MARDO-998554 format. One record per residue (C-alpha): residue number from 0; x, y, z. Coordinates in Angstrom, 3 decimals. Example, Ala and Ser with C-alpha at 12.3 -4.5 7.8 and 13.67 -1.06 7.14 Angstrom:
BEGIN
<pt nr="0" east="12.300" north="-4.500" up="7.800"/>
<pt nr="1" east="13.670" north="-1.060" up="7.140"/>
# end
This chain:
BEGIN
<pt nr="0" east="54.527" north="-24.123" up="-43.440"/>
<pt nr="1" east="55.484" north="-22.542" up="-39.880"/>
<pt nr="2" east="52.334" north="-19.919" up="-40.453"/>
<pt nr="3" east="49.889" north="-22.872" up="-40.778"/>
<pt nr="4" east="51.859" north="-25.050" up="-37.904"/>
<pt nr="5" east="51.037" north="-22.107" up="-35.587"/>
<pt nr="6" east="47.839" north="-21.999" up="-36.974"/>
<pt nr="7" east="46.854" north="-25.667" up="-35.988"/>
<pt nr="8" east="48.480" north="-25.270" up="-32.502"/>
<pt nr="9" east="46.272" north="-22.202" up="-31.639"/>
<pt nr="10" east="43.274" north="-24.346" up="-32.809"/>
<pt nr="11" east="44.555" north="-26.907" up="-30.827"/>
<pt nr="12" east="45.133" north="-25.012" up="-27.860"/>
<pt nr="13" east="41.867" north="-23.196" up="-28.262"/>
<pt nr="14" east="39.685" north="-26.618" up="-28.539"/>
<pt nr="15" east="41.674" north="-27.506" up="-25.358"/>
<pt nr="16" east="40.407" north="-24.845" up="-23.402"/>
<pt nr="17" east="36.694" north="-25.333" up="-24.946"/>
<pt nr="18" east="36.735" north="-28.914" up="-23.772"/>
<pt nr="19" east="37.926" north="-28.655" up="-20.311"/>
<pt nr="20" east="35.465" north="-25.934" up="-19.269"/>
<pt nr="21" east="32.879" north="-28.697" up="-19.544"/>
<pt nr="22" east="34.432" north="-31.535" up="-16.849"/>
<pt nr="23" east="33.545" north="-34.581" up="-15.357"/>
<pt nr="24" east="34.424" north="-35.836" up="-11.858"/>
<pt nr="25" east="34.365" north="-38.945" up="-10.621"/>
<pt nr="26" east="33.261" north="-38.322" up="-7.074"/>
<pt nr="27" east="33.645" north="-42.210" up="-5.417"/>
<pt nr="28" east="33.053" north="-45.048" up="-7.127"/>
<pt nr="29" east="29.416" north="-45.145" up="-7.808"/>
<pt nr="30" east="28.369" north="-40.909" up="-8.037"/>
<pt nr="31" east="29.780" north="-38.958" up="-10.918"/>
<pt nr="32" east="29.314" north="-35.194" up="-11.327"/>
<pt nr="33" east="29.427" north="-33.160" up="-14.331"/>
<pt nr="34" east="29.248" north="-29.335" up="-16.259"/>
<pt nr="35" east="26.941" north="-28.331" up="-19.251"/>
<pt nr="36" east="26.367" north="-25.134" up="-20.858"/>
<pt nr="37" east="23.761" north="-23.166" up="-19.243"/>
<pt nr="38" east="23.690" north="-21.238" up="-22.595"/>
<pt nr="39" east="25.089" north="-17.954" up="-20.647"/>
<pt nr="40" east="28.574" north="-18.421" up="-20.316"/>
<pt nr="41" east="27.765" north="-20.204" up="-17.512"/>
<pt nr="42" east="27.673" north="-24.231" up="-15.964"/>
<pt nr="43" east="24.538" north="-26.363" up="-15.103"/>
<pt nr="44" east="26.002" north="-29.183" up="-12.985"/>
<pt nr="45" east="24.701" north="-32.480" up="-12.429"/>
<pt nr="46" east="24.928" north="-35.295" up="-10.364"/>
<pt nr="47" east="24.411" north="-38.852" up="-10.815"/>
<pt nr="48" east="24.853" north="-41.663" up="-9.385"/>
<pt nr="49" east="23.872" north="-44.254" up="-6.646"/>
<pt nr="50" east="24.173" north="-42.997" up="-3.202"/>
<pt nr="51" east="26.231" north="-40.917" up="-1.131"/>
<pt nr="52" east="28.494" north="-37.717" up="-2.535"/>
<pt nr="53" east="31.612" north="-37.693" up="-0.213"/>
<pt nr="54" east="32.060" north="-34.742" up="2.222"/>
<pt nr="55" east="34.659" north="-32.074" up="1.835"/>
<pt nr="56" east="36.703" north="-30.188" up="4.048"/>
<pt nr="57" east="36.149" north="-26.818" up="2.794"/>
<pt nr="58" east="34.493" north="-25.001" up="0.401"/>
<pt nr="59" east="37.896" north="-24.864" up="-1.667"/>
<pt nr="60" east="37.778" north="-28.395" up="-1.142"/>
<pt nr="61" east="34.955" north="-29.028" up="-3.758"/>
<pt nr="62" east="36.447" north="-29.677" up="-7.226"/>
<pt nr="63" east="34.122" north="-27.039" up="-8.879"/>
<pt nr="64" east="34.434" north="-24.488" up="-6.426"/>
<pt nr="65" east="37.127" north="-22.562" up="-8.874"/>
<pt nr="66" east="34.227" north="-22.754" up="-11.588"/>
<pt nr="67" east="31.068" north="-22.336" up="-8.735"/>
<pt nr="68" east="30.410" north="-18.786" up="-9.382"/>
<pt nr="69" east="29.244" north="-20.037" up="-13.138"/>
<pt nr="70" east="26.955" north="-22.736" up="-11.938"/>
<pt nr="71" east="23.536" north="-21.292" up="-12.152"/>
<pt nr="72" east="21.724" north="-24.870" up="-12.024"/>
<pt nr="73" east="22.481" north="-27.687" up="-10.061"/>
<pt nr="74" east="20.840" north="-31.067" up="-10.485"/>
<pt nr="75" east="20.804" north="-33.831" up="-8.634"/>
<pt nr="76" east="19.322" north="-37.058" up="-9.903"/>
<pt nr="77" east="17.180" north="-39.657" up="-8.179"/>
<pt nr="78" east="19.478" north="-42.462" up="-6.879"/>
<pt nr="79" east="21.540" north="-39.499" up="-5.017"/>
<pt nr="80" east="21.147" north="-40.232" up="-1.424"/>
<pt nr="81" east="23.275" north="-37.604" up="0.523"/>
<pt nr="82" east="24.381" north="-34.098" up="-0.498"/>
<pt nr="83" east="27.730" north="-34.260" up="1.238"/>
<pt nr="84" east="29.495" north="-31.328" up="3.587"/>
<pt nr="85" east="30.294" north="-28.262" up="1.475"/>
<pt nr="86" east="29.731" north="-29.499" up="-1.886"/>
<pt nr="87" east="27.819" north="-26.638" up="-3.485"/>
<pt nr="88" east="28.692" north="-23.427" up="-0.891"/>
<pt nr="89" east="30.015" north="-20.876" up="-3.274"/>
<pt nr="90" east="28.032" north="-21.751" up="-5.798"/>
<pt nr="91" east="25.324" north="-19.182" up="-7.697"/>
<pt nr="92" east="22.247" north="-21.494" up="-8.213"/>
<pt nr="93" east="19.496" north="-19.885" up="-6.251"/>
<pt nr="94" east="17.462" north="-22.406" up="-6.171"/>
<pt nr="95" east="17.583" north="-26.651" up="-6.068"/>
<pt nr="96" east="14.800" north="-29.009" up="-5.917"/>
<pt nr="97" east="16.000" north="-32.298" up="-4.204"/>
<pt nr="98" east="15.089" north="-35.834" up="-5.056"/>
<pt nr="99" east="13.072" north="-38.057" up="-2.994"/>
<pt nr="100" east="16.112" north="-40.171" up="-3.258"/>
<pt nr="101" east="17.813" north="-37.738" up="-0.978"/>
<pt nr="102" east="17.361" north="-38.232" up="2.886"/>
<pt nr="103" east="19.911" north="-36.372" up="4.364"/>
<pt nr="104" east="22.649" north="-33.305" up="3.783"/>
<pt nr="105" east="25.436" north="-32.258" up="4.911"/>
<pt nr="106" east="27.027" north="-29.180" up="6.908"/>
<pt nr="107" east="26.895" north="-25.693" up="4.703"/>
<pt nr="108" east="26.054" north="-28.126" up="1.847"/>
<pt nr="109" east="24.890" north="-24.850" up="-0.553"/>
<pt nr="110" east="25.110" north="-21.509" up="-0.286"/>
<pt nr="111" east="23.298" north="-19.405" up="2.412"/>
<pt nr="112" east="20.660" north="-17.139" up="-0.051"/>
<pt nr="113" east="19.856" north="-20.150" up="-2.195"/>
<pt nr="114" east="16.347" north="-22.183" up="-1.334"/>
<pt nr="115" east="16.853" north="-25.810" up="-1.396"/>
<pt nr="116" east="13.554" north="-27.798" up="-1.480"/>
<pt nr="117" east="12.419" north="-31.114" up="-1.316"/>
<pt nr="118" east="9.013" north="-33.259" up="-1.364"/>
<pt nr="119" east="10.070" north="-35.721" up="1.699"/>
<pt nr="120" east="11.559" north="-34.937" up="4.961"/>
<pt nr="121" east="15.572" north="-34.853" up="5.116"/>
<pt nr="122" east="18.002" north="-34.425" up="7.303"/>
<pt nr="123" east="20.666" north="-31.450" up="7.604"/>
<pt nr="124" east="23.678" north="-30.403" up="8.844"/>
<pt nr="125" east="24.445" north="-27.113" up="10.796"/>
<pt nr="126" east="24.099" north="-24.191" up="8.079"/>
<pt nr="127" east="21.824" north="-25.817" up="5.978"/>
<pt nr="128" east="18.368" north="-25.188" up="5.384"/>
<pt nr="129" east="15.853" north="-27.360" up="3.511"/>
<pt nr="130" east="12.542" north="-26.342" up="2.443"/>
<pt nr="131" east="10.056" north="-29.324" up="2.619"/>
<pt nr="132" east="6.457" north="-29.469" up="0.573"/>
<pt nr="133" east="3.621" north="-28.931" up="2.356"/>
<pt nr="134" east="0.228" north="-27.793" up="1.201"/>
<pt nr="135" east="-1.284" north="-26.160" up="3.645"/>
<pt nr="136" east="0.170" north="-23.699" up="5.975"/>
<pt nr="137" east="1.901" north="-25.037" up="9.158"/>
<pt nr="138" east="2.239" north="-23.997" up="12.252"/>
<pt nr="139" east="6.209" north="-23.648" up="12.281"/>
<pt nr="140" east="9.260" north="-24.684" up="10.318"/>
<pt nr="141" east="10.795" north="-24.597" up="6.755"/>
<pt nr="142" east="7.814" north="-25.618" up="4.780"/>
<pt nr="143" east="6.823" north="-24.603" up="0.943"/>
<pt nr="144" east="3.963" north="-24.606" up="-1.951"/>
<pt nr="145" east="3.180" north="-24.605" up="-5.307"/>
<pt nr="146" east="1.918" north="-20.681" up="-6.095"/>
<pt nr="147" east="-0.649" north="-19.812" up="-8.842"/>
<pt nr="148" east="2.169" north="-19.887" up="-11.410"/>
<pt nr="149" east="3.225" north="-23.229" up="-10.074"/>
<pt nr="150" east="6.657" north="-22.404" up="-8.978"/>
<pt nr="151" east="8.009" north="-23.112" up="-5.735"/>
<pt nr="152" east="7.233" north="-20.595" up="-2.617"/>
<pt nr="153" east="8.283" north="-20.310" up="0.842"/>
<pt nr="154" east="5.111" north="-20.512" up="3.602"/>
<pt nr="155" east="5.941" north="-17.662" up="5.523"/>
<pt nr="156" east="4.608" north="-14.455" up="7.479"/>
<pt nr="157" east="4.392" north="-11.772" up="5.064"/>
<pt nr="158" east="4.467" north="-8.096" up="5.879"/>
<pt nr="159" east="3.206" north="-5.790" up="3.604"/>
<pt nr="160" east="2.960" north="-1.628" up="4.436"/>
<pt nr="161" east="0.544" north="0.258" up="2.030"/>
<pt nr="162" east="1.321" north="4.120" up="1.603"/>
<pt nr="163" east="-1.681" north="6.303" up="-0.193"/>
<pt nr="164" east="-4.739" north="8.049" up="0.427"/>
<pt nr="165" east="-8.537" north="7.588" up="0.259"/>
<pt nr="166" east="-8.329" north="5.279" up="-2.681"/>
<pt nr="167" east="-5.992" north="2.943" up="-0.338"/>
<pt nr="168" east="-7.857" north="3.178" up="2.520"/>
<pt nr="169" east="-11.452" north="3.647" up="1.731"/>
<pt nr="170" east="-13.376" north="0.857" up="2.871"/>
<pt nr="171" east="-10.527" north="-0.287" up="5.038"/>
<pt nr="172" east="-8.951" north="-2.034" up="1.798"/>
<pt nr="173" east="-5.739" north="-3.173" up="3.813"/>
<pt nr="174" east="-7.633" north="-5.678" up="6.373"/>
<pt nr="175" east="-9.201" north="-7.054" up="3.276"/>
<pt nr="176" east="-5.827" north="-7.615" up="1.524"/>
<pt nr="177" east="-5.005" north="-9.739" up="4.747"/>
<pt nr="178" east="-8.175" north="-11.130" up="5.218"/>
<pt nr="179" east="-8.405" north="-12.127" up="1.455"/>
<pt nr="180" east="-4.923" north="-14.025" up="1.703"/>
<pt nr="181" east="-5.272" north="-15.263" up="5.251"/>
<pt nr="182" east="-7.908" north="-17.195" up="3.721"/>
<pt nr="183" east="-6.057" north="-18.401" up="1.187"/>
<pt nr="184" east="-3.737" north="-20.063" up="3.361"/>
<pt nr="185" east="-0.747" north="-17.481" up="3.738"/>
<pt nr="186" east="0.178" north="-15.370" up="6.609"/>
<pt nr="187" east="-0.381" north="-12.069" up="5.973"/>
<pt nr="188" east="0.530" north="-8.780" up="7.983"/>
<pt nr="189" east="-1.251" north="-5.569" up="6.509"/>
<pt nr="190" east="-0.182" north="-1.869" up="7.817"/>
<pt nr="191" east="-0.407" north="0.879" up="6.448"/>
<pt nr="192" east="0.107" north="4.970" up="6.529"/>
<pt nr="193" east="-2.622" north="6.853" up="4.717"/>
<pt nr="194" east="-4.179" north="9.835" up="4.724"/>
<pt nr="195" east="-7.021" north="11.662" up="2.208"/>
<pt nr="196" east="-5.368" north="13.820" up="-1.186"/>
<pt nr="197" east="-1.998" north="12.958" up="0.100"/>
<pt nr="198" east="0.599" north="12.567" up="-2.422"/>
<pt nr="199" east="3.500" north="10.993" up="-3.013"/>
<pt nr="200" east="5.763" north="13.506" up="-2.716"/>
<pt nr="201" east="4.339" north="14.459" up="0.898"/>
<pt nr="202" east="4.806" north="10.974" up="1.998"/>
<pt nr="203" east="8.305" north="11.198" up="1.044"/>
<pt nr="204" east="8.915" north="14.795" up="2.933"/>
<pt nr="205" east="9.934" north="14.053" up="6.679"/>
<pt nr="206" east="8.511" north="17.124" up="7.252"/>
<pt nr="207" east="5.158" north="16.274" up="6.388"/>
<pt nr="208" east="3.059" north="15.069" up="9.640"/>
<pt nr="209" east="2.329" north="11.400" up="7.444"/>
<pt nr="210" east="5.874" north="11.669" up="5.723"/>
<pt nr="211" east="7.390" north="11.173" up="9.399"/>
<pt nr="212" east="5.275" north="8.295" up="10.040"/>
<pt nr="213" east="6.367" north="6.587" up="6.885"/>
<pt nr="214" east="9.968" north="7.652" up="7.801"/>
<pt nr="215" east="9.345" north="6.308" up="11.181"/>
<pt nr="216" east="7.716" north="2.960" up="10.567"/>
<pt nr="217" east="10.464" north="2.172" up="7.775"/>
<pt nr="218" east="13.285" north="3.233" up="10.236"/>
<pt nr="219" east="11.847" north="1.159" up="13.319"/>
<pt nr="220" east="11.526" north="-2.258" up="10.985"/>
<pt nr="221" east="13.883" north="-3.865" up="8.460"/>
<pt nr="222" east="11.396" north="-6.981" up="7.297"/>
<pt nr="223" east="8.936" north="-5.313" up="5.322"/>
<pt nr="224" east="8.781" north="-8.204" up="2.313"/>
<pt nr="225" east="6.779" north="-5.145" up="0.064"/>
<pt nr="226" east="5.467" north="-1.430" up="0.232"/>
<pt nr="227" east="2.572" north="-0.470" up="-1.768"/>
<pt nr="228" east="3.049" north="2.896" up="-3.405"/>
<pt nr="229" east="-0.580" north="4.337" up="-4.790"/>
<pt nr="230" east="0.111" north="8.594" up="-5.632"/>
<pt nr="231" east="-2.914" north="10.847" up="-5.561"/>
<pt nr="232" east="-4.787" north="9.852" up="-8.482"/>
<pt nr="233" east="-4.348" north="12.416" up="-11.378"/>
<pt nr="234" east="-0.779" north="13.177" up="-10.660"/>
<pt nr="235" east="0.709" north="10.375" up="-12.571"/>
<pt nr="236" east="-0.569" north="11.934" up="-15.719"/>
<pt nr="237" east="-0.528" north="15.792" up="-14.919"/>
<pt nr="238" east="2.756" north="15.836" up="-13.209"/>
<pt nr="239" east="4.831" north="12.760" up="-13.721"/>
<pt nr="240" east="8.302" north="14.660" up="-12.884"/>
<pt nr="241" east="6.557" north="15.014" up="-9.242"/>
<pt nr="242" east="5.151" north="11.320" up="-9.572"/>
<pt nr="243" east="8.472" north="10.022" up="-10.704"/>
<pt nr="244" east="10.915" north="11.772" up="-8.213"/>
<pt nr="245" east="8.731" north="11.064" up="-5.320"/>
<pt nr="246" east="8.436" north="7.211" up="-6.186"/>
<pt nr="247" east="12.405" north="7.472" up="-6.799"/>
<pt nr="248" east="12.519" north="9.225" up="-3.525"/>
<pt nr="249" east="10.766" north="6.756" up="-1.366"/>
<pt nr="250" east="12.287" north="3.732" up="-3.270"/>
<pt nr="251" east="15.638" north="5.228" up="-1.565"/>
<pt nr="252" east="14.487" north="5.426" up="1.910"/>
<pt nr="253" east="12.628" north="1.791" up="1.144"/>
<pt nr="254" east="16.013" north="-0.207" up="-0.181"/>
<pt nr="255" east="17.848" north="1.792" up="2.496"/>
<pt nr="256" east="15.956" north="0.303" up="5.625"/>
<pt nr="257" east="14.722" north="-2.831" up="4.690"/>
<pt nr="258" east="16.523" north="-6.195" up="4.090"/>
<pt nr="259" east="14.484" north="-7.675" up="1.335"/>
<pt nr="260" east="11.766" north="-5.953" up="0.171"/>
<pt nr="261" east="9.855" north="-5.454" up="-3.342"/>
<pt nr="262" east="8.567" north="-1.951" up="-4.113"/>
<pt nr="263" east="4.797" north="-2.346" up="-6.318"/>
<pt nr="264" east="3.556" north="0.943" up="-7.796"/>
<pt nr="265" east="-0.709" north="0.786" up="-6.971"/>
<pt nr="266" east="-2.181" north="1.831" up="-10.581"/>
<pt nr="267" east="-5.510" north="3.119" up="-9.577"/>
<pt nr="268" east="-8.708" north="3.509" up="-12.074"/>
<pt nr="269" east="-10.892" north="5.779" up="-14.148"/>
<pt nr="270" east="-13.693" north="7.627" up="-13.161"/>
<pt nr="271" east="-15.997" north="9.951" up="-14.469"/>
<pt nr="272" east="-15.009" north="13.447" up="-13.373"/>
<pt nr="273" east="-11.216" north="12.730" up="-15.053"/>
<pt nr="274" east="-12.328" north="11.072" up="-17.906"/>
<pt nr="275" east="-14.292" north="14.385" up="-18.852"/>
<pt nr="276" east="-11.205" north="16.713" up="-17.517"/>
<pt nr="277" east="-9.599" north="14.433" up="-20.168"/>
<pt nr="278" east="-12.133" north="14.486" up="-22.454"/>
<pt nr="279" east="-11.869" north="10.554" up="-22.785"/>
<pt nr="280" east="-14.130" north="7.331" up="-21.740"/>
<pt nr="281" east="-13.337" north="6.297" up="-18.075"/>
<pt nr="282" east="-11.438" north="2.948" up="-19.595"/>
<pt nr="283" east="-9.156" north="5.542" up="-21.815"/>
<pt nr="284" east="-8.414" north="7.341" up="-18.271"/>
<pt nr="285" east="-7.166" north="4.465" up="-16.617"/>
<pt nr="286" east="-4.885" north="3.282" up="-19.751"/>
<pt nr="287" east="-3.333" north="6.975" up="-19.031"/>
<pt nr="288" east="-2.599" north="6.432" up="-15.780"/>
<pt nr="289" east="-1.770" north="2.997" up="-16.056"/>
<pt nr="290" east="0.935" north="3.784" up="-19.027"/>
<pt nr="291" east="2.556" north="6.419" up="-16.323"/>
<pt nr="292" east="3.018" north="3.958" up="-13.677"/>
<pt nr="293" east="4.302" north="1.439" up="-16.437"/>
<pt nr="294" east="6.787" north="4.298" up="-17.175"/>
<pt nr="295" east="7.909" north="5.018" up="-13.641"/>
<pt nr="296" east="8.501" north="1.245" up="-12.957"/>
<pt nr="297" east="9.883" north="0.596" up="-15.863"/>
<pt nr="298" east="12.453" north="3.454" up="-15.381"/>
<pt nr="299" east="13.069" north="2.563" up="-11.629"/>
<pt nr="300" east="13.031" north="-1.466" up="-11.889"/>
<pt nr="301" east="9.882" north="-1.802" up="-9.823"/>
<pt nr="302" east="6.688" north="-4.073" up="-10.049"/>
<pt nr="303" east="3.044" north="-2.234" up="-11.198"/>
<pt nr="304" east="-0.284" north="-3.709" up="-8.896"/>
<pt nr="305" east="-2.854" north="-3.166" up="-12.076"/>
<pt nr="306" east="-5.392" north="-1.968" up="-10.132"/>
<pt nr="307" east="-7.404" north="-0.002" up="-12.195"/>
<pt nr="308" east="-6.624" north="-2.864" up="-15.012"/>
<pt nr="309" east="-9.141" north="-4.859" up="-13.329"/>
<pt nr="310" east="-11.326" north="-1.703" up="-13.121"/>
<pt nr="311" east="-11.509" north="-1.462" up="-16.412"/>
<pt nr="312" east="-12.264" north="-5.230" up="-16.854"/>
<pt nr="313" east="-14.847" north="-5.224" up="-14.662"/>
<pt nr="314" east="-16.339" north="-1.595" up="-15.951"/>
<pt nr="315" east="-16.373" north="-3.018" up="-19.206"/>
<pt nr="316" east="-17.803" north="-6.659" up="-18.563"/>
<pt nr="317" east="-20.107" north="-6.146" up="-15.137"/>
<pt nr="318" east="-21.443" north="-2.500" up="-15.501"/>
<pt nr="319" east="-25.264" north="-4.041" up="-14.726"/>
<pt nr="320" east="-24.095" north="-6.565" up="-12.140"/>
<pt nr="321" east="-21.041" north="-5.110" up="-9.862"/>
<pt nr="322" east="-20.938" north="-1.417" up="-8.495"/>
<pt nr="323" east="-17.270" north="-0.345" up="-8.514"/>
<pt nr="324" east="-17.279" north="3.039" up="-7.170"/>
<pt nr="325" east="-19.238" north="4.817" up="-4.105"/>
<pt nr="326" east="-21.773" north="7.224" up="-3.952"/>
<pt nr="327" east="-19.057" north="10.098" up="-5.431"/>
<pt nr="328" east="-18.247" north="8.091" up="-8.586"/>
<pt nr="329" east="-14.827" north="8.430" up="-7.804"/>
<pt nr="330" east="-13.547" north="6.211" up="-4.519"/>
<pt nr="331" east="-14.210" north="2.066" up="-4.600"/>
<pt nr="332" east="-17.159" north="1.390" up="-3.346"/>
<pt nr="333" east="-17.154" north="-2.462" up="-1.291"/>
<pt nr="334" east="-16.971" north="-4.534" up="-4.385"/>
<pt nr="335" east="-14.159" north="-1.774" up="-5.841"/>
<pt nr="336" east="-11.788" north="-2.297" up="-2.827"/>
<pt nr="337" east="-12.876" north="-6.020" up="-2.626"/>
<pt nr="338" east="-11.739" north="-6.125" up="-6.269"/>
<pt nr="339" east="-8.154" north="-3.998" up="-5.478"/>
<pt nr="340" east="-7.621" north="-6.163" up="-2.512"/>
<pt nr="341" east="-7.883" north="-9.314" up="-4.958"/>
<pt nr="342" east="-5.277" north="-7.802" up="-7.075"/>
<pt nr="343" east="-2.905" north="-7.138" up="-4.574"/>
<pt nr="344" east="-2.940" north="-10.450" up="-3.090"/>
<pt nr="345" east="-2.703" north="-11.971" up="-6.548"/>
<pt nr="346" east="0.405" north="-9.887" up="-6.879"/>
<pt nr="347" east="2.519" north="-9.616" up="-4.141"/>
<pt nr="348" east="1.549" north="-13.073" up="-3.235"/>
<pt nr="349" east="1.517" north="-14.614" up="-6.425"/>
<pt nr="350" east="-1.492" north="-16.880" up="-4.974"/>
<pt nr="351" east="-4.764" north="-18.149" up="-6.481"/>
<pt nr="352" east="-7.229" north="-15.833" up="-4.850"/>
<pt nr="353" east="-10.467" north="-18.041" up="-6.769"/>
<pt nr="354" east="-9.273" north="-20.326" up="-3.721"/>
<pt nr="355" east="-9.801" north="-17.788" up="-0.981"/>
<pt nr="356" east="-12.461" north="-18.985" up="1.514"/>
<pt nr="357" east="-13.026" north="-15.132" up="2.802"/>
<pt nr="358" east="-17.009" north="-14.212" up="2.913"/>
<pt nr="359" east="-18.279" north="-11.108" up="3.436"/>
<pt nr="360" east="-22.031" north="-10.058" up="3.733"/>
<pt nr="361" east="-21.652" north="-7.190" up="2.187"/>
<pt nr="362" east="-21.568" north="-8.144" up="-1.715"/>
<pt nr="363" east="-22.898" north="-11.607" up="-3.467"/>
<pt nr="364" east="-20.448" north="-11.360" up="-6.701"/>
<pt nr="365" east="-17.037" north="-12.232" up="-4.678"/>
<pt nr="366" east="-16.587" north="-14.761" up="-6.844"/>
<pt nr="367" east="-16.890" north="-12.823" up="-10.141"/>
<pt nr="368" east="-14.710" north="-10.057" up="-8.442"/>
<pt nr="369" east="-11.738" north="-13.097" up="-7.890"/>
<pt nr="370" east="-12.177" north="-13.926" up="-11.079"/>
<pt nr="371" east="-11.519" north="-10.679" up="-12.560"/>
<pt nr="372" east="-8.188" north="-10.147" up="-10.395"/>
<pt nr="373" east="-6.754" north="-13.324" up="-11.437"/>
<pt nr="374" east="-7.498" north="-12.915" up="-14.933"/>
<pt nr="375" east="-5.420" north="-9.650" up="-14.758"/>
<pt nr="376" east="-2.726" north="-10.939" up="-13.080"/>
<pt nr="377" east="-2.196" north="-14.019" up="-14.675"/>
<pt nr="378" east="-4.528" north="-13.582" up="-18.037"/>
<pt nr="379" east="-7.336" north="-15.471" up="-19.014"/>
# end
């Protein structure tokens, strides 16, 4: 009997502990807050009712403060008009969408790293930023838009550094990238360190002339949003270990010097002489290159810009319409560089390149190339 009683007692204690995890608070006469399970040992914190939330004297006074680190989602329901001071300062939620009923947000109401979005103008207290929706790029201020995947993205000047050789600089591809992006409503600054035939090993070496240029740029500026690394075309498949070590070394430098920067590996294309050396087709050669880039990206937690994959799609479907290659049948033609720039723009900026109004007199296939890039990045 004692054993049975003990078991029931433990079960009761366990049930109470589990029950207490999902609390409900009456914040005032008209506003309540409640925890629900987020499915990953954390909470969704939902605030509902009519009117204003109360202010708190400090972040520790919010009733959910002790559990803030496990609050991964904050839901403010329509009807709430004001978010109080220090309400969610320590909550781990990364983004919050405010309903139209919210007209003001108090002091340090959200974690400083959280992105808070609203479709309407909102008055904010010190330490709080709310991004307002704008379909087109505004002159300044805190605004957001819906990207190509339908997710909120912040309007800002994006700074991108390209590091590579002639596959990058041919036909001034970085400038094309910026022009296409800017004509789609973005504000982009594209910089580059490029020289023919260079490998990433050389770019990672500060005793190399161009390696020093890379190091100097990274040391001088900490605001690059993206760095694109393009390896010498055959190195990823002929000397994968060297390729991997160079990317790893450059990643270390970038992470050490940049505040918030994504690194992209520029997966290049197959071409005739490479395919012949590998005794395969051009698409099969590109697939081998792509596999090496993906392997490296997976190992180092980086992203891939699938330019070569787009080349293969164009090569297979539009070989009679689009000429991707220069006279040497290796480097990109203008159309190849344009396609490359579109893939980078869609991948790095997450924009629908099909809406770009950039026009060129060097090709009549712009719309096809934009569509190929879009399909490569987002799927058909």
